[in-house]
C-alpha positions in Angstrom: -30.5 -30.5 -15.0 -29.0 -28.3 -12.3 -28.4 -24.7 -13.1 -26.6 -22.5 -10.6 -27.2 -18.8 -10.6 -25.0 -16.7 -8.3 -26.3 -13.1 -7.9 -27.5 -10.6 -5.4 -31.0 -10.8 -4.0 -32.4 -7.9 -6.1 -31.1 -9.6 -9.3 -32.4 -13.0 -8.2 -35.9 -11.6 -7.7 -36.0 -10.7 -11.4 -35.1 -14.2 -12.6 -37.7 -16.5 -14.1 -38.1 -19.6 -11.8 -37.9 -21.8 -14.9 -34.2 -22.0 -15.8 -34.8 -22.8 -19.4 -37.0 -19.8 -19.9 -34.5 -17.6 -18.2 -31.7 -19.0 -20.3 -33.7 -18.2 -23.5 -34.1 -14.6 -22.3 -30.4 -14.2 -21.7 -29.6 -15.9 -25.0 -31.8 -13.3 -26.8 -30.0 -10.6 -24.9 -26.6 -11.9 -25.9 -27.6 -12.1 -29.5 -29.0 -8.6 -29.4 -25.8 -7.4 -27.7 -23.8 -9.1 -30.5 -21.9 -11.4 -28.1 -19.3 -13.3 -30.1 -20.6 -16.9 -30.4 -23.5 -16.7 -28.0 -24.2 -20.4 -28.5 -20.7 -21.4 -27.8 -20.5 -23.4 -24.6 -17.7 -25.2 -22.7 -18.6 -28.9 -22.0 -16.6 -30.7 -19.4 -16.5 -34.5 -19.1 -14.4 -37.2 -17.4 -12.7 -39.8 -19.5 -12.2 -43.5 -18.9 -9.0 -42.8 -16.9 -10.9 -40.4 -14.6 -9.3 -37.4 -16.1 -11.4 -34.3 -16.7 -11.3 -32.5 -20.0 -13.3 -29.7 -21.6 -13.9 -28.3 -25.0 -16.1 -25.8 -26.8 -19.2 -26.9 -28.6 -22.0 -25.0 -30.2 -25.4 -25.3 -28.5 -27.9 -26.2 -31.2 -31.1 -26.3 -29.2 -32.6 -25.6 -25.8 -35.9 -27.2 -24.7 -37.6 -28.4 -21.6 -35.5 -31.5 -21.7 -32.2 -29.5 -21.7 -29.4 -28.2 -23.7 -28.6 -29.9 -27.0 -25.2 -30.2 -28.7 -23.9 -32.7 -31.3 -20.8 -34.8 -31.2 -19.5 -37.9 -32.9 -20.2 -40.8 -30.5 -16.7 -42.2 -31.3 -14.8 -38.9 -30.5 -13.0 -38.4 -27.2 -16.0 -36.4 -26.0 -18.5 -39.0 -27.1 -16.5 -41.9 -25.5 -16.1 -39.9 -22.3 -19.9 -39.3 -22.1 -20.6 -42.9 -22.9 -18.3 -43.9 -20.0 -19.6 -41.2 -17.5 -22.7 -39.3 -18.7 -22.4 -36.6 -16.1 -21.3 -33.3 -17.7 -20.8 -29.7 -16.8 -21.5 -26.8 -19.2 -20.1 -23.4 -18.7 -22.0 -20.7 -20.7 -20.5 -17.2 -20.8 -22.2 -14.3 -22.4 -19.0 -12.3 -22.3 -18.4 -8.8 -21.0 -21.4 -7.4 -23.0 -23.9 -8.7 -20.5 -21.6 -10.3 -17.8 -23.5 -13.5 -17.2 -21.9 -16.9 -16.7 -24.0 -20.0 -16.1 -22.9 -23.4 -14.8 -25.1 -26.3 -15.8 -24.6 -29.7 -14.3 -26.5 -32.5 -16.0 -26.5 -36.1 -17.2 -26.0 -36.3 -21.0 -28.4 -38.5 -23.0 -28.4 -39.4 -26.6 -31.2 -38.0 -28.8 -32.9 -40.2 -31.3 -31.0 -41.5 -34.3 -33.6 -39.7 -36.4 -32.9 -36.3 -34.8 -29.1 -36.9 -35.3 -29.6 -37.8 -38.9 -31.9 -34.7 -39.4 -29.2 -32.4 -38.0 -26.4 -34.0 -39.9 -28.3 -33.5 -43.2 -28.5 -29.8 -42.5 -24.7 -29.4 -42.3 -22.8 -28.2 -45.4 -21.4 -31.0 -47.6 -17.7 -30.2 -46.7 -18.6 -30.3 -42.9 -20.2 -33.7 -43.4 -17.0 -34.9 -45.2 -14.9 -33.5 -42.4 -17.1 -35.3 -39.8 -16.8 -38.6 -41.6 -13.0 -38.2 -41.9 -12.5 -37.5 -38.3 
């Protein structure tokens, strides 16, 4: 995972050297500041034709391995990641705290058990919608 933080020296001296811990601090700030959809992130991929595309997803977890979001493996996004696993995330905490992060990483599938566990937590109508799409 590569996280780029652009800021002045004074600001950089206040940042936790662990990017995951720093992200968690900023996420808590964003939630406290009532940022609209603080877990909404833009994920960019490149499809089989070499064309870039991006879309919004909800970040479901952050841990030492990285940033976790869910998608159908057969969706355009899932197929693009299968073809080229390198992705970019743009995370904006809006005007409330004025922080934008760029995360460059290689996407990896989580275990089928973790996927099933998450899917089971979704409302019934959301599960039906996911199956239909």
